[in-house]
C-alpha positions, -999 to 999 in steps of 0.1 A, spaced: -502 104 -659 -465 89 -656 -447 59 -671 -448 42 -632 -482 53 -626 -492 37 -660 -475 5 -648 -493 4 -619 -522 6 -632 -511 -23 -651 -504 -48 -620 -468 -45 -622 -445 -40 -590 -412 -16 -596 -385 -38 -574 -350 -23 -582 -327 -8 -606 -297 -33 -623 -271 -36 -647 -246 -67 -657 -244 -89 -645 -273 -90 -618 -297 -78 -642 -300 -106 -665 -293 -138 -632 -324 -113 -614 -350 -117 -643 -342 -158 -648 -349 -160 -609 -384 -138 -607 -395 -158 -641 -383 -192 -624 -410 -179 -597 -437 -177 -615 -434 -135 -628 -442 -120 -654 -409 -95 -662 -408 -60 -670 -372 -39 -679 -375 -2 -685 -353 25 -691 -348 43 -663 -350 85 -657 -322 103 -640 -350 133 -635 -370 108 -613 -341 100 -592 -333 140 -591 -369 139 -579 -359 123 -548 -331 140 -541 -299 125 -557 -289 113 -592 -259 116 -588 -254 78 -593 -261 85 -629 -244 120 -644 -217 107 -662 -219 107 -702 -244 70 -712 -249 55 -673 -285 54 -670 -279 40 -704 -268 9 -688 -291 2 -659 -328 -8 -663 -359 -4 -637 -374 -47 -632 -405 -47 -629 -425 -76 -623 -463 -87 -616 -478 -124 -612 -478 -149 -644 -481 -176 -655 -451 -197 -649 -451 -232 -625 -471 -220 -598 -503 -201 -599 -509 -170 -578 -532 -188 -551 -499 -207 -544 -484 -181 -543 -503 -163 -513 
């Protein structure tokens, strides 16, 4: 089972891939909406499986990016309020 499959089985949803400065802003926004947020390192090999890893070919470039996962959490609203 891949790491992404493990996370999905735990209720996480892959949202986007970002780096700073927008990464922190996105994390804060999801948290303010009541979501739990998890950041995972990018796997350039996974991008290559989808046909393109050009964004991450430079040395150390992939280390600056994170995959953003969310799942409903104990935020200001209950899950039922969001549906």
